[in-house]
C-alpha positions in Angstrom: -25.7 -21.1 -9.0 -27.1 -19.8 -12.3 -24.4 -19.6 -15.0 -25.6 -16.2 -16.2 -25.2 -14.8 -12.7 -21.7 -16.2 -12.5 -20.7 -14.6 -15.8 -22.1 -11.3 -14.6 -20.1 -11.6 -11.5 -16.9 -12.3 -13.5 -17.6 -9.3 -15.7 -18.1 -7.1 -12.6 -14.7 -8.3 -11.2 -12.8 -7.2 -14.3 -14.8 -4.1 -15.2 -14.2 -2.6 -11.7 -10.6 -3.7 -12.0 -10.1 -1.4 -15.0 -12.2 1.3 -13.3 -9.8 1.0 -10.3 -6.8 1.6 -12.6 -8.4 4.7 -14.0 -9.7 6.3 -10.8 -6.9 5.2 -8.5 -3.8 5.6 -10.7 -4.7 8.3 -13.2 -3.7 11.1 -10.7 -0.5 9.3 -9.9 0.3 8.8 -13.6 -0.4 12.5 -14.3 1.8 13.5 -11.5 4.5 11.2 -12.9 4.2 13.1 -16.2 4.8 16.4 -14.4 1.2 17.6 -14.2 0.8 20.0 -11.3 -2.2 19.5 -8.8 -4.0 22.5 -10.3 -3.7 21.2 -13.9 -4.6 17.7 -12.7 -7.8 19.1 -11.2 -8.5 20.8 -14.4 -8.0 17.6 -16.5 -10.3 15.6 -14.2 -12.8 18.5 -14.0 -13.1 18.7 -17.7 -13.5 15.0 -17.9 -16.2 15.1 -15.3 -18.0 17.8 -17.4 -17.8 15.4 -20.4 -19.3 12.7 -18.1 -22.3 15.0 -17.4 -23.1 14.9 -21.1 -22.1 11.3 -21.8 -23.8 9.4 -18.9 -27.4 10.6 -19.8 -26.6 10.0 -23.4 -25.7 6.3 -23.0 -28.4 5.8 -20.4 -31.1 7.1 -22.6 -29.7 5.2 -25.6 -29.9 1.9 -23.6 -33.5 2.8 -22.6 -34.5 3.5 -26.2 -32.7 0.4 -27.6 -34.0 -1.8 -24.8 -30.6 -3.2 -24.1 -27.8 -2.6 -21.6 -25.4 -5.4 -22.7 -24.8 -4.1 -26.3 -24.2 -0.5 -25.1 -21.8 -1.7 -22.5 -19.8 -3.7 -25.1 -19.4 -0.5 -27.1 -18.3 1.6 -24.1 -15.9 -1.0 -22.8 -14.4 -1.8 -26.2 -13.6 1.9 -26.8 -12.3 2.4 -23.3 -9.7 -0.3 -23.7 -8.2 1.3 -26.8 -8.3 4.8 -25.3 -6.9 3.7 -22.0 -3.8 2.2 -23.7 -3.2 5.5 -25.5 -3.8 7.5 -22.3 -1.2 5.6 -20.3 1.4 6.0 -23.1 1.0 9.7 -23.5 2.8 12.7 -21.9 1.8 15.9 -23.7 -0.9 18.0 -21.8 -3.2 18.6 -24.7 -3.1 14.9 -25.7 -3.8 13.9 -22.1 -6.7 16.3 -22.0 -8.3 14.8 -25.0 -7.8 11.2 -23.9 -9.0 11.8 -20.3 -12.1 13.4 -21.8 -12.6 10.4 -24.1 -12.3 8.0 -21.1 -14.9 10.0 -19.2 -17.1 9.7 -22.3 -16.8 5.9 -22.6 -15.5 4.3 -19.4 -17.3 6.3 -16.7 -20.9 5.9 -18.1 -20.2 2.1 -18.1 -20.5 2.3 -14.3 -24.2 3.2 -14.0 -25.0 1.0 -16.9 -23.4 -1.9 -15.1 -25.1 -1.1 -11.8 -28.4 -1.0 -13.6 -27.7 -4.3 -15.3 -26.7 -5.8 -11.9 -29.9 -4.5 -10.3 -32.2 -5.8 -13.0 -30.6 -9.2 -13.3 -30.6 -9.6 -9.5 -34.4 -8.8 -9.5 -35.0 -11.2 -12.4 -33.1 -14.1 -10.6 -34.5 -13.1 -7.1 -31.1 -12.6 -5.6 -29.6 -9.6 -3.8 -27.9 -6.8 -5.7 -25.0 -7.0 -3.2 -24.4 -10.7 -4.1 -23.4 -9.5 -7.6 -21.9 -6.1 -6.9 -19.6 -7.6 -4.2 -17.5 -9.2 -7.0 -16.9 -5.7 -8.5 -15.6 -4.6 -5.1 -13.3 -7.6 -5.0 -12.0 -6.7 -8.4 -11.4 -3.1 -7.5 -9.6 -4.2 -4.3 -7.3 -6.8 -5.8 -6.4 -4.7 -8.8 -5.6 -1.7 -6.6 -3.1 -3.7 -4.6 -1.7 -5.8 -7.5 -1.3 -2.8 -9.9 0.4 -0.7 -7.2 3.0 -3.4 -6.6 3.5 -4.0 -10.3 4.0 -0.3 -11.1 6.6 -0.1 -8.3 8.3 -3.2 -9.8 8.0 -2.5 -13.5 7.6 1.3 -13.7 4.7 3.6 -14.5 4.9 2.8 -18.2 3.5 -0.7 -17.4 0.1 0.8 -16.6 -0.8 0.8 -20.3 -0.3 -2.9 -20.8 -1.9 -3.8 -17.5 -4.9 -1.8 -18.5 -5.2 -3.6 -21.9 -4.9 -7.0 -20.2 -7.7 -6.4 -17.8 -9.7 -4.6 -20.4 -9.7 -7.5 -22.9 -10.9 -9.8 -20.1 -13.6 -7.3 -19.2 -14.8 -7.3 -22.8 -14.6 -11.0 -23.2 -16.8 -11.7 -20.1 -19.2 -9.0 -21.1 -19.9 -11.0 -24.4 -21.5 -13.8 -22.2 -23.4 -11.9 -19.6 -27.3 -11.8 -19.7 -28.9 -8.6 -21.0 -31.3 -6.7 -18.8 -35.0 -7.6 -19.1 -36.5 -4.8 -21.2 -39.4 -2.9 -19.9 -42.6 -3.3 -21.8 -43.9 0.2 -20.8 -43.9 3.0 -23.3 -41.3 5.7 -22.7 -42.9 8.9 -21.3 -41.0 12.1 -21.2 -43.9 13.6 -19.3 -43.3 11.1 -16.4 -39.6 11.9 -16.4 -40.3 15.6 -16.3 -42.6 15.2 -13.4 -40.0 13.1 -11.7 -37.3 15.7 -12.0 -39.5 18.6 -10.8 -41.0 16.7 -7.9 -39.7 18.7 -4.8 -38.7 15.6 -2.9 -36.6 14.4 -5.8 -34.8 17.8 -6.1 -34.1 17.9 -2.4 -32.7 14.3 -2.6 -30.4 15.1 -5.6 -29.1 18.2 -3.7 -28.2 15.9 -0.8 -26.5 13.5 -3.1 -24.4 16.3 -4.6 -23.4 17.5 -1.1 -22.3 14.1 0.0 -20.6 13.1 -3.2 -18.4 16.2 -3.8 -15.9 15.5 -1.1 -16.0 11.8 -2.0 -15.0 12.6 -5.6 -12.3 15.0 -4.4 -10.8 12.2 -2.4 -10.9 10.0 -5.5 -8.9 12.6 -7.4 -6.3 13.5 -4.8 -5.9 10.5 -2.5 -2.9 9.2 -4.4 -1.3 12.6 -4.7 -1.9 13.3 -1.0 -0.4 10.0 0.0 2.7 10.7 -2.1 2.9 14.3 -0.8 3.3 12.8 2.7 6.2 10.6 1.5 4.2 7.5 0.4 5.0 5.2 -2.6 2.9 4.1 -5.5 2.6 0.8 -3.7 1.1 2.5 -0.7 -1.4 4.3 -2.9 -2.5 0.9 -4.2 -2.7 -0.4 -0.6 -5.0 2.6 0.3 -7.3 1.7 -2.6 -7.1 -2.0 -1.7 -8.2 -1.3 1.9 -11.0 0.9 0.7 -12.3 -1.7 -1.7 -12.0 -4.6 0.8 -14.2 -2.7 3.1 -16.6 -2.2 0.2 -16.8 -6.0 -0.2 -17.8 -6.4 3.4 -20.5 -3.8 3.3 -21.9 -4.8 -0.1 -22.3 -8.3 1.3 -24.4 -7.0 4.2 -26.0 -4.1 2.5 -29.4 -5.9 2.0 -29.6 -6.7 5.7 -28.7 -3.1 6.6 -31.2 -1.6 4.2 -33.9 -3.7 5.7 -33.2 -2.5 9.2 -32.9 1.2 8.6 -34.4 3.8 6.4 -32.5 5.1 3.4 -32.4 8.7 4.7 -31.1 7.6 8.1 -28.3 5.6 6.4 -27.3 8.6 4.3 -27.2 10.8 7.4 -24.9 8.3 9.1 -22.7 8.1 6.1 -22.3 11.9 5.9 -21.3 12.0 9.6 -18.7 9.3 9.1 -17.4 11.0 6.0 -16.8 14.1 8.1 -14.8 12.2 10.7 -12.8 10.4 8.0 -11.7 13.6 6.4 -10.8 15.3 9.6 -8.6 12.3 10.5 -6.9 12.5 7.1 -6.3 16.2 7.5 -4.4 15.7 10.8 -2.6 12.5 9.6 1.2 12.8 10.5 2.3 10.1 8.0 1.0 8.4 4.8 0.3 5.2 6.8 -2.5 7.0 8.6 -4.2 8.1 5.4 -3.7 4.6 3.9 -5.4 2.8 6.8 -8.2 5.4 7.2 -9.5 4.3 3.8 -10.9 1.2 5.4 -13.9 3.3 6.4 -14.9 3.5 2.7 -17.3 0.6 3.1 -19.5 2.2 5.8 -19.4 5.6 4.0 -19.6 5.0 0.3 -21.4 1.7 0.2 -24.0 2.6 2.7 -24.6 5.9 1.0 -24.6 4.6 -2.5 -26.8 1.5 -2.0 -29.3 3.6 0.0 -29.4 6.2 -2.7 -29.9 3.6 -5.5 -32.7 1.8 -3.5 -34.6 5.1 -2.9 -34.1 6.2 -6.6 -35.4 2.8 -7.9 -38.6 3.1 -5.8 -39.6 6.5 -7.1 -38.5 6.5 -10.8 -40.8 5.1 -13.5 -39.9 1.5 -14.6 -39.0 2.4 -18.1 -36.6 5.2 -17.0 -34.6 3.2 -14.5 -31.4 3.2 -16.5 -31.8 6.9 -17.2 -32.4 7.6 -13.5 -29.3 5.6 -12.6 -27.3 7.8 -14.9 -28.7 10.9 -13.4 -27.5 9.7 -10.0 -24.1 9.0 -11.7 -24.1 12.5 -13.3 -24.3 14.0 -9.8 -21.9 11.5 -8.2 -19.3 11.3 -10.9 -20.0 14.4 -13.0 -21.0 17.6 -11.3 -19.4 16.7 -8.0 -16.3 15.6 -9.9 -16.0 19.0 -11.6 -16.4 20.9 -8.3 -14.2 18.6 -6.3 -11.4 18.3 -8.9 -11.0 21.9 -10.0 -11.6 23.5 -6.6 -9.7 20.7 -4.9 -6.7 21.1 -7.3 -6.5 24.8 -6.6 -6.7 24.3 -2.8 -4.1 21.5 -2.9 -1.7 23.6 -5.0 -2.1 26.9 -3.2 -2.7 25.8 0.5 -1.8 22.1 0.8 -3.3 18.7 1.1 -4.2 19.0 4.7 -6.2 22.1 4.0 -8.0 20.3 1.2 -9.1 17.5 3.6 -10.3 20.1 6.2 -12.5 21.7 3.4 -13.8 18.2 2.5 -14.7 17.6 6.1 -16.6 20.9 6.3 -18.5 20.0 3.1 -19.5 16.6 4.5 -20.6 18.2 7.8 -22.9 20.5 5.8 -24.3 17.4 4.1 -24.9 15.9 7.5 -26.8 19.0 8.7 -28.9 19.0 5.5 -29.8 15.4 5.9 -31.0 16.1 9.4 -33.2 18.9 8.0 -34.7 16.6 5.3 -35.4 13.9 7.8 -37.1 16.3 10.0 -39.3 17.5 7.1 -40.5 14.0 6.2 -44.1 13.6 7.1 -44.4 10.0 5.8 -41.6 7.8 7.1 -42.7 5.0 4.7 -41.2 6.9 1.9 -37.8 6.0 3.3 -38.3 2.6 4.7 -39.6 -0.8 3.9 -42.0 -0.9 6.8 
């Protein structure tokens, strides 16, 4: 196997490990510091707003500079320092500033990494999933290991664990290949036409509808498990099962995408998201919620890979990194703001079960909208490989 690809896989493993610590355990850490669900939602919501600004910024910078690797080195290096400070702080205003800083540096690294994975996979004529699977493995193993370690050593150990994984992430990133740069001239006119193309706008609205309850689950899964009597270790187990299922579906994603159209897959994912959240809402114990996270693979992976594939087929070549960040802005930014702030209010005022019922309703609305879009398609080849 090509050494460059192996290094990229190792980088994916450790990058998604630190992403796991941030996404999975930040809400748990904030709760440990006495932050109420409403305030927690506000912190994550403000961070998501910062992400709306930062993700296009880094994506456009990488397109202009014709490099992904050097931009990733900057964002990862800053994230390691900020993450250590975050997981050693307790004052609300300090936490607010550091969470916002993490959203500015760490979260944009995700779409940049996905773009790097996709381009390197194309260059080496291998599947995107064969690289991205290692990120899912890193997310899974760190979720489980970190949960156990925090139970054993205490919440304060998160800072040192984050630094350890972060240094390894930066080290492997030094040796990954850079993405092949496009030789086409950047055209803002092409990008404007892309954004104002009706089919693109309809597709982005669908992404927003599907991703909002998903991001709400990201923010409040750990808090919900603990509200039902679960431990930090069980929170880690929930994220571990979710990530393991991602590994499986990333491995078969190429086969799945060849058999079914992207819109059909997104429609199926929305329906299964609805069922998943209904079952979480009626869960009588934290164990139910923990084991339901195994459905993450067929919901998130199928939805996300289908979305990326469709996006990469309609966006101009020279704007692929920017297009990836637009998708990430919707998935991690706008949906994160709505899901975190509104979700925090619902959780605090009505309860966790009510929050999951609301998420189920949102996903069902996405399912109905996907049916409408599919019915409006006059050219099925827009959404298939046939």
